[in-house]
Structure formats: C-alpha cells, structure tokens
N, C-alpha and C positions, 0 to 999 in steps of 0.2 A: 589699883585693884590687886589683891594678893593672888598668888598662883592657885591657892586652894579655891578661890572664887572664880578666877579667870578661866581655868580649864573646864570646869563643869558648864559654865556659860558658853564657852566656845564649842564644846561638844554638843550641847543642846542646839546651838545655832546651825551646826553642820549636820545634825542628826547622827552623830557618832555615839554608839552605845558602849559603855564599859570603860571609857576614858577617864582615868582618875589619877590623882596625885598621890604618890607613895614615897615617903621619906624625902619630900621636897623635889621630886622629879617625876617625869612621865615621858613616855615614848609614844610617838604617833607617826603615821605614814599618810601622806597626801600626795596624789599624783605620782606614786612610785618613789617618793623621796621619804626615807626614814629620818626622823628627827628626834633628838633628845632635848627635852626642856628641863633645865635644872635651875632651881632657885638658889641664889648665893646664900652663904651662911648668915649674912646680916639681913637677909630678906628684902633688900632694896633693889635687887636686880634679878632678871631672868636671863639665862644664857641658853640660846637655841643653837644647836650644833647639827650639822649634816655632813656626811662624808661625800667629798667630790670624787675621790678615787685615787688610785696609785698614779704617781707622775710617770710619764713615759720613760722607760729605762734608758733609751738611747739619747734622750734630750732632757734628762732630769735637771741639769744645771740651768738650761735655758728656761724651762718651765718654772722652776723655783725662783729664778730672777724676775720673771714676769709677776709672780705672786707677791714677791717682796716689793716690787715697784707699785703694784696695785695697793698693797697695805700702806706704803709710805705716802702715796699721793691720794689715797682714799678715792680712787677713780671709780665712781659709781657704787661704792661700797657702803656709804653712810656709816653707821656704827658697826659695820661688819669687819671681820679680819680673818685672814687665813692662818692656819696652823698645820702641823704635821705630826701624826702619831709616831712616836719614836719606835714603838714595837712593830708596827705594820708598815710604816712609811707612807700611809695614806694621807692625802691632803684633806683637811677639814675646813669648812667655812663656819665661823661662829658669829653670832649676833648677840650683843648685850643690850638689854632693854631695861631702862629705869621703870620700875613698876609703880612708883608713886604717881598717882593721877592717870594711870593707864586705863583707857576705856576699851571696851570690847571691840568696837568698830575700828578703832585705830590699830589694835592688835591684829585684827583680821586682815586689814589692808597691808600692814607692814609684813605680816607673815607671808602673804601672797608675793610681795616683793622679794622676800628672802628666798622663797621657793623658785621664783624666776631667776634669781642670781645663781642659785645652785644649778639650775638647768643650763644657764649660759656657761658656767664654768665647766660643767660636765662636757658640754659641746666643745669648749676650748680644749679640754683634755683629749677628746677624741681627735680633734684637728691636729693636736701635737703628736698623737700616736701615728696618725696617717702621714704627717709631714716628716716624722722621724724615719719612716720607711723610705721616703723619697730623699732624706737627708736635707730637707729644706724647711726652715722655720720662717714664716712670714708674719709681719705685723698684723695683718688682717685675721690671723688665726686667733687673736685675743678678742674677747667680748668687750674690751674697753680700748680707747685710744692709748697708744704708748707714747708718752711725751718725753720721757727721759728727764731725770732730775736736772741735768745741766741746761736743758732747754725749757724748763717749766716756768721760768720767770720768778720762781720762788726766792732765789737769791740774785740780787743785782749788785754788781760791784762797780 
C-alpha cells in the first residue's frame, strides 16, 4: 500500500481529520509523540521518525554507547535504529517499513510498537538524567538487556 493510500485509511480508522500526505511526507502526533512519516524517493519504503530527546549532558558517552549497542544487537528494535541530529544533538528513533504488501492492520500494530519503543527510550533517557545527577548508571536503566558484544555469543572462537 502506498503512503498516499495508507495515511488516509489510517486517519479514517483513528478518526483523525486533516491528516494528508504532502510532498511524500506527513506529520502526526499520537499519545504525545510527534512523528514524521516520509516516503523514500524510490517509493518502496516509509521512514517513521520520532525524537527521543537530548542525551544527558553528564553521561552522553554512556548513553550513546547504549544506543549503539542497541543498534548493533537490534535488541528489541526490529527494523528500527537510533540516530542523532547533528544540529541539535537530539536522539531520534527511526523505523523503515517496506511498503510493498503493507496492510493497514499491520501498519497500525507496528506503529503502536514503534510508539511504545519511543516511550521506553524516553523513560530510559529520564533514568539516565536522574542517574547522572547521582553519578551512577545502572544496567536496569535501559529498556533492553545489555548483553555486551563480547558476551553475546555472536562470535565464537
């Protein structure tokens, strides 16, 4: 299903008025989470983005290491990945969806999962901010288990 078909069907299902695709993109907000939906230039993918927030200044390196590890090990992320806006420093979660054969119900279910991931990582960010004040970062502050590449079993020698 193409974005121009998907978004009106999605809006009708949720009762959202005025949601429309313009120049291959649209913005929407659900449960307080603002998202940008952009169709790739080849029309084969949809990229959904949401801002997680700024990393904690006191523990930026530790938090970015956590995000990199989550990206690498895809821990609970499925086809999602973290990025960081160069201009603002804000952390962004992006989800790339193959639009070929995409059905409305699947999109709705997957979008709900994306929103839950954004909420989990926003909470992790808050935990890191609080932990930075105490100068303690704990493994349980992350919404995913931290396995560590060396202990993941990915490489056996």
